[in-house]
N, C-alpha and C positions, 0 to 999 in steps of 0.2 A: 059570645057575650064575655069579653076581659075582666078578670077577679075584679071585685071590688079594692079598689086604693087605699082604703080607710087605715090598715095595717101595714106595718113595714112589714118586709121580706126578709127573713133572715139567711144569710149568705155564708157557706163554711167556706175554708179554702179560698177567702180573699185574698190573702196573702202569699197564696202559692206561686212557687217560681217555672212548675212544668209546663208550659205550654200559656201561661199566663190567664185563663179562662175565667177566674174568679175577678180579677181584677178587672176584665174586660166585661165582664157582667156586672159588677158593681156601679162602674162608668153609664154603663147603658140603662140601667135599670132607674139610675139618679135622671139620665136625659128624658129619660121618659114620665119625668115626675112623680117616679116612687120613693118612698119613703124605704132606706135600707140598711139595717141592724147587721152589720159586720162581729163573727165570733171569730176572735183572736186569743191565742195563750199568752202573748206578752207585748206590750208597746214596743213599736220601734220606725222607722222611715216610713215602711208601708203601710201601717195601719195611719201613722201620723199626715201622709199621703190622701190617702181613702176619706181620714177625717176632714182636710182641707176643703173634697170635694162634695163635703155634705153629708158622708154616712157617718151613722153614728155605730161605735166600736164598743162592744162588751166583752168583759174578760171571760174565757169560756174554755173549754176542753172536749172532744167529744168523748176521752175517756173518761170524766168526770161528770156523771149525770145530773148530779146536783147543781152542777153552774150552767148547764143547759137548761134547767126551770125556769132560772131569772130569765135568760137570753128568748126565751119561746116566748113570755109576757106578751101578749096582745098582737102575736103574729098571726098570719092567716094564709100565707105560702112562705116555703123554704126551698133553698137548694143544697142539696146534702153531696159532698165530695169527698174523696178521702185520697191520699199520695198512693203511689204502686210502691206500698211497705206492707210489712205485716200489722193486723191491725185491726182490719176493717170490719171484721164479724163483732168484734167487741165495741167498735163505734158504732156499729149500726143499731147493736142492742141496748146501748146507753142512749141513743137517739130516739127509738121508737120507745122506750119504756117513759122517757120525759115527757114525750108529745102525748101518752096516754095518762099519767100524772098529770098532765097540765090541763087535761079535759077541754083541750082545744080542738077542732078541727083544723089540722095544717096541711094543706096540700103541699107536697115535696116532689119537687125535680131532683132526679138522681141522675148525676154524671158517669156513665157508665163506659164499657168497651165492648168491643165485638167477644173477644175473648172471655166474658163472663158468662160462663158454661160451664155445667156439672162435669164434666168428662176431660176439660181443656190440658195439655199438658203442664200448662203453667199453673203454677201455684197460688198467683195472686187471681189470675182468673178464673178459679173454681172458689177463692175465697170471696170473691165481689159478686159472684152468682150467690153465696151463700148467707151474704150480709143483705142482699136483696130480698131474699126469701124471710128472712127474719122480718124485715120494714113490712111486708106484705101479710107474713104470719102475726104481725102485732096489731094488722087491722088499719093500716096507715092509709091515706089517699096519696098514691106514687103513682109517678110518671117517670119510667125506667129509660133513659137516653142511651141504649148500648152502640153508641158511633163505632162504623165499622170503618175505620180509616186511621191511619198513621198522621201525626202531628207532621205538618213542616219544619215545625221547630226542632224535630229530634234531628236534624240532619248536622244542623252546625253543632247541636249538643252533644250528638255522640260520634262527629265525624271529622270537627274543625280542627281539632289538633292532628289529626292523621294528615289532614289537607294542607296545614300549613308547615308540618313535618316532613311530611315525603310525600305531598300529592297523592294521595290514596285514599278511597274510603273502601273500608273492609268491614263485612256484616257474613251473616249466614241467612240473607233474604234468597241468594242465588238469582237465576235470573226470573224471577217471580213478579209480575206487574202487578204494583205494590198500590191499593188504594190510599189517596193522599187529601188532608181536610187544613186550612189554617186554624190554628189555635184561636184567634176573633173570631173564625165562624164555629167553633163548638162552642163559644163563649154566646156566639147568638143565637144560636140552638137553645141555650138556656134560656133566654131574655125569651125568646116564642115560645118554650114552653109554659114561661110561667105567666107569660102576657098575652097569648094567642095559642091556648090548649086546644083549639078546636082542629087546629092544623095538624096533629099527631092524632096516631092508634096508640090506644094503651091495654095496658099497665105497663107493656114495654114495647120500647117502636127501636126500629134499627134505621136510623140516618144514616147516609151513604156518605161514601167519598166525594171531594170534585172531580176529579181525575185519576189516571192509573201510570204511573212510571215507574220501570224496572230501574233497579242502582246503574246501570250503565249508562241510562241516560240522564238519570240525575248528577252524576259523576261528568258527565259532558258539559251539562247545565252550569255546574261549579266550575269548571273551569274557564269555560265561555268568561263569566264572570270576573273572576280574578285576574284572567289572561295567563293559564300558564297551565300545561296540560295534567289534568285528574282523570284516573284510570280507576276503575272497582275490581276489588278482588275478594272473589268469593271464599269462605273460610267456614270450617264444621261451628257446629254449636258450640260445643265445650271451648275450643279455642275463642271463640267471639266472646262468650260469657267471662273467660279470663280478662280477657282485654279490656270488658267493660268494667271488672270488677278494678282492675289496674285505675282506669280511668275515674272511678269513686273516687279514690285516695288521690286523685290531683285534681278534684274538682271543687273548688273554692265555693263556687254558689250552693255547695250542697245540694242538688237537683240528684245527679246520678246514685245511687247506693246499691249494693249487693243484691238486694231483694229484686229491683228492678234490671238490674243484670241479667238475674234467671229468668225473669219474665220477658222481657223484650227478647234472649236471644230463644226463647222456646216458642215464642208468638213467631218469630222470622224462621226457624225451621218448622214449623208446622203450615208456613205458608208457602215455604222451598216446594215443599213434599205434595202439598194439596192445593195449592194455591188460595186466593182469598175466599173467604165464607161468602162474601157478599161484594159484587163490583161495584166499582164507582157509578153514580148518577146524577150528574149535574141539574138535570132538569128536577130531579125530585129533591134536592137539596137546595135548588132554588125555591123553589116552592115552600118548604118549612120553611125558610131564613127571610123570605120576603124581598130578596135582595139576589144580585149575582155572588157567586162565591167566587173567593180568591184562587187564583193559581199559584204552585210553586215558580212559575216565571215572575208571577206578582210580589212575592213575599221575598226570593233570595237576594235582593240587593240591600235588603234592611239588617241583612247578616254578611256584606262582603268583609267586614272587616273581622270578624270572627274568621273566617275563612284563612286570612293572608296571617293572623297573629296567633290564632289557635286560644284567643281568648274570649268564653261565652260569657263571660260576667259581664260583657259589655254590651251583651245580647237585649234587644226590646225584650220585654215579658208579652204577650201577645196569644197561643196554642192551643184533639179529643184525646184521651188516653188512645193508646194501642194496647 
């Protein structure tokens, strides 16, 4: 049975740019007739666009427990996510404290990632795991979606500039066959977890990717899309981390940051050494989504301009975290 639709769904990260899972979630919940309350630190074009679609926007910050109390008023379910950046443990503690102080039973869907493990080489992966432990220690009713795939949207985000300038994709994934998922499908997983919890085993589940492709195959697909050769060039972890830090300095959209650079390069190096922890499984993903998942071939045409120009600001926000 679906949760009662009487109270609003509180959505954090609704204006996020990494993959766009938050905006997709808001749009889909509204389509399903649910009331949606968006938590945002400040108003802007993205919050105004969500309000125009029918969402309620409230001022608040996961690092300000007091602001969360007002945002939680009357809420029965919530979506919790945090950027790939330092601070998720404190954010989880503030959220858990606010839920407990509110005296409400708030069912919370957490958008997580496969590297959320206590011994993962990524600092952000370990932090995400600990943040989830904090939510559970707080006695909250949680369903954690540790999506075990990389975003399709990461390809233009991380490689559009080098493709446009030099016809190359460089990273430290090596020849590992990476599980991939589209950002809109990650958002749809959250929709399903909120509206159809019976599809998920909890409190922690591991939704899979839709397909597995190495970066040589990805480069070939991008080359065919833009009509010029694109090659894959493996580099070591430290080299790619430095290049990602340099990219963060050029990223006008503010999506890539040094913490993300350290996280993604650590994940890639671990996958190059040991392979993915869980393989892609389109049938299992289809069962969770209730529809056919998108493939990389479906997604790439929407990113063609970015690969031609190196301009990721023009990319549509759509994309789980890796």
